[in-house]
C-alpha positions in Angstrom: 87.1 154.9 111.1 86.1 156.0 114.5 89.1 156.8 116.2 88.6 153.6 118.4 91.0 150.9 118.9 90.8 148.3 117.0 89.5 145.3 119.2 90.2 141.4 119.1 87.4 138.5 120.0 89.3 134.9 120.7 87.0 132.0 120.9 86.2 128.3 119.9 83.3 128.2 117.9 82.6 124.4 119.3 83.5 122.2 121.4 86.3 120.1 119.3 86.5 123.4 116.8 90.1 125.7 116.6 90.4 129.0 117.8 88.0 131.8 116.0 89.7 135.1 116.3 87.2 138.4 114.9 89.1 141.9 114.6 87.2 144.7 114.2 88.6 147.9 113.4 86.5 151.0 113.2 83.8 149.5 110.8 86.4 147.1 109.2 85.4 143.5 109.8 88.5 140.8 109.5 88.7 137.3 110.2 91.9 134.6 109.6 92.1 133.9 106.2 89.4 136.0 104.8 89.4 139.2 103.1 88.3 142.1 105.4 85.1 143.6 105.1 83.9 147.4 105.3 80.4 146.9 106.9 79.8 150.0 105.2 79.7 147.8 102.1 77.5 144.8 103.9 74.2 144.5 101.5 72.3 142.1 103.9 72.5 140.7 107.6 70.9 137.6 109.4 70.9 137.1 112.9 69.8 133.2 113.6 69.6 132.0 117.2 68.5 128.9 117.7 67.7 126.3 120.7 67.1 122.4 119.9 67.1 120.1 122.7 70.9 120.5 124.4 72.0 122.3 121.8 72.3 125.9 121.1 73.7 127.8 118.0 73.9 131.6 117.4 75.2 133.3 113.9 75.4 136.3 112.4 75.7 136.1 108.8 76.8 139.4 106.5 76.7 140.0 103.1 78.6 141.9 100.3 77.6 140.6 97.2 78.7 136.9 97.0 81.2 137.8 99.7 79.9 136.4 103.2 81.1 136.3 106.3 79.7 134.3 109.6 80.5 134.5 112.9 78.7 131.5 114.4 79.2 129.7 117.9 77.7 126.1 118.8 77.8 125.2 122.4 75.5 122.9 124.6 72.4 125.2 125.9 73.5 123.9 129.7 75.9 126.6 131.3 75.7 128.5 128.0 75.3 131.7 129.5 78.6 131.1 131.9 80.3 129.6 129.0 83.6 132.0 128.4 83.6 131.1 124.4 80.1 132.2 124.4 80.6 135.4 126.4 83.5 136.3 123.8 81.4 135.3 120.9 78.0 137.0 121.9 80.2 140.6 122.5 81.8 140.0 119.1 78.5 139.6 117.7 77.5 143.1 120.2 80.4 145.2 118.5 79.9 143.9 115.0 76.2 145.0 115.2 77.2 148.3 117.0 80.1 148.6 114.2 77.1 147.9 111.5 74.7 150.4 112.8 77.4 153.2 113.2 78.4 152.3 109.4 75.0 152.2 108.0 72.5 153.9 110.4 69.3 152.7 110.3 70.5 149.4 109.2 68.1 146.2 109.6 69.1 142.7 110.1 66.8 139.8 109.1 66.0 137.5 112.3 66.5 133.8 111.3 68.9 132.0 108.7 69.9 133.7 105.7 67.8 132.9 102.2 70.0 130.5 101.0 70.2 128.3 104.3 66.1 128.8 104.5 65.4 127.6 100.9 67.8 124.6 101.5 66.3 123.6 104.7 62.6 124.5 103.2 63.7 121.8 100.2 64.6 119.1 102.4 61.6 119.6 104.4 59.7 119.5 101.3 61.5 116.3 99.9 61.0 114.1 103.4 57.1 115.6 103.2 57.0 113.6 99.9 58.9 110.6 100.8 57.1 110.4 104.0 53.8 110.4 102.1 54.7 107.9 99.5 56.8 105.5 101.8 53.8 105.9 104.5 50.9 105.1 101.7 52.9 102.6 100.1 53.1 100.7 103.3 49.2 101.2 104.3 48.1 100.0 100.7 50.4 96.7 101.4 49.1 96.4 104.8 52.1 96.8 106.4 50.8 99.6 109.3 53.7 99.2 111.4 56.2 100.2 108.7 54.1 103.2 108.0 55.0 104.7 111.1 58.6 105.6 110.8 57.0 107.4 107.3 54.8 109.1 109.5 57.7 110.5 111.4 59.6 112.0 108.3 56.1 113.4 107.3 55.6 115.1 110.4 59.3 116.4 110.5 59.3 117.3 106.7 56.0 119.5 107.5 57.6 121.1 110.5 60.8 122.0 108.1 58.6 123.3 106.0 56.6 125.5 107.8 59.4 127.1 109.7 61.1 127.9 106.4 58.7 129.0 104.3 60.3 131.0 102.1 57.3 133.2 101.1 56.5 134.4 104.7 57.6 137.2 106.2 60.6 137.7 107.7 61.0 140.0 111.2 63.4 142.3 111.1 65.0 144.7 113.7 67.6 147.6 113.6 71.1 146.4 114.0 71.5 149.4 116.6 68.5 147.8 118.9 70.2 144.6 118.4 73.3 145.5 119.9 71.8 147.3 122.6 69.9 143.8 123.2 73.4 141.9 123.4 75.0 144.3 125.8 77.1 143.1 128.2 75.1 141.9 131.2 71.8 141.6 128.7 71.7 137.8 129.2 72.4 135.3 126.2 68.7 134.4 125.6 67.8 134.2 122.0 66.5 137.5 120.7 63.2 137.3 118.7 
């Protein structure tokens, strides 16, 4: 423990979601209805920031063995920086990263989704490529060129997912302390790469 006062962060993780409370007492993280986790025991951490269309998602996943703690937030991209819930979530993630860096000096965070989520998206993309290719080829063989258009779209979306979530690609990692500094108040809420 650092002798710091415990801090609590309260926000709504989605527009229609209930309130979330993240409590940090030194290096101990607790969230409602979940066992507290000492950040010194965290094996791996993943920070995912994604902006797609009008939506924005920011999530920090912390793993201790099979236990996962996820601190996530989803909202509209428009007005994100001025959204009080987004600001509170951003402050919670920054504080947890600072405490993680304090508990485990030199600890690194992988940028992007966790291993499981990355593999699931890769498999969805692979199935889409196979299905789109098979349906498109079948439509072309039967002379239904117009019917092949949606299949080609499915194939392209699947290909994009396979490329973006290729499990054997090297993943970017940054030190937890550096990420916490990049997320300090006033640093903005742009995606960190």
